[in-house]
C-alpha positions in Angstrom: 0.0 0.0 0.0 2.9 2.3 0.8 4.2 2.0 -2.7 0.9 3.0 -4.2 0.6 6.1 -2.0 4.2 7.2 -2.8 3.8 6.6 -6.6 0.4 8.4 -6.7 1.7 11.3 -4.7 4.7 11.7 -6.9 2.6 11.5 -10.0 0.4 14.3 -8.6 3.5 16.4 -7.9 4.8 15.9 -11.4 1.4 16.8 -12.8 1.1 20.0 -10.8 4.7 21.0 -11.7 3.9 20.4 -15.4 0.7 22.4 -15.2 2.5 25.3 -13.6 5.2 25.2 -16.3 2.7 24.9 -19.1 0.7 27.8 -17.8 3.9 29.9 -17.4 5.2 29.2 -20.8 1.8 29.7 -22.4 1.4 33.1 -20.8 4.9 34.1 -21.8 4.5 33.0 -25.4 1.0 34.4 -25.9 1.7 37.6 -24.1 -1.7 37.5 -22.5 -2.8 37.2 -18.9 -5.5 34.7 -19.6 -4.6 31.1 -20.5 -6.8 28.5 -22.0 -7.3 26.2 -19.0 -8.6 23.1 -20.9 -5.6 23.0 -23.3 -3.2 23.7 -20.4 -4.5 20.7 -18.5 -4.3 18.5 -21.6 -0.7 19.6 -22.3 0.2 19.1 -18.6 -1.2 15.6 -18.7 0.9 14.7 -21.7 4.0 16.3 -20.3 3.6 14.8 -16.9 2.9 11.4 -18.4 6.1 11.4 -20.4 8.1 12.8 -17.5 6.6 10.3 -15.0 7.6 7.4 -17.3 11.3 8.4 -17.0 11.4 10.1 -13.6 9.3 7.6 -11.6 10.6 4.4 -13.0 12.0 3.2 -9.6 8.7 3.9 -7.8 6.6 2.2 -10.5 8.8 -0.9 -10.4 8.5 -1.1 -6.6 4.7 -0.8 -6.9 4.6 -3.5 -9.6 6.8 -5.8 -7.4 4.4 -5.3 -4.5 1.3 -6.1 -6.7 3.0 -9.2 -8.1 3.9 -10.4 -4.7 0.3 -10.0 -3.5 -1.0 -11.8 -6.6 1.4 -14.7 -6.0 0.3 -15.0 -2.3 -3.4 -14.9 -3.3 -2.8 -17.5 -6.0 -1.0 -19.8 -3.6 -3.7 -19.4 -0.9 -6.4 -20.2 -3.5 -4.5 -23.3 -4.6 -4.1 -24.4 -1.0 -7.8 -24.0 -0.4 -8.6 -25.8 -3.6 -6.2 -28.6 -2.6 -7.9 -29.0 0.7 -11.3 -29.2 -1.0 -10.0 -31.9 -3.4 -8.6 -33.9 -0.5 -12.0 -34.0 1.3 
């Protein structure tokens, strides 16, 4: 569970940072005070997704290992229950 919380929190931080950068660059390039919020969010999702793929690889791998471990334990517990049922 800890890996999920850490990875999700870091994804949110990367998204918020990307959103701030996109809004800042958009306002500098356009020279206007108003920024299109919908397109800023869309661009920030794209930028944060790409950045997260490279920057959060270690956290994603830790989360994947934890999920795989839980799946293996659940499978072995299921097989053990099934074996007991077959023996009876």
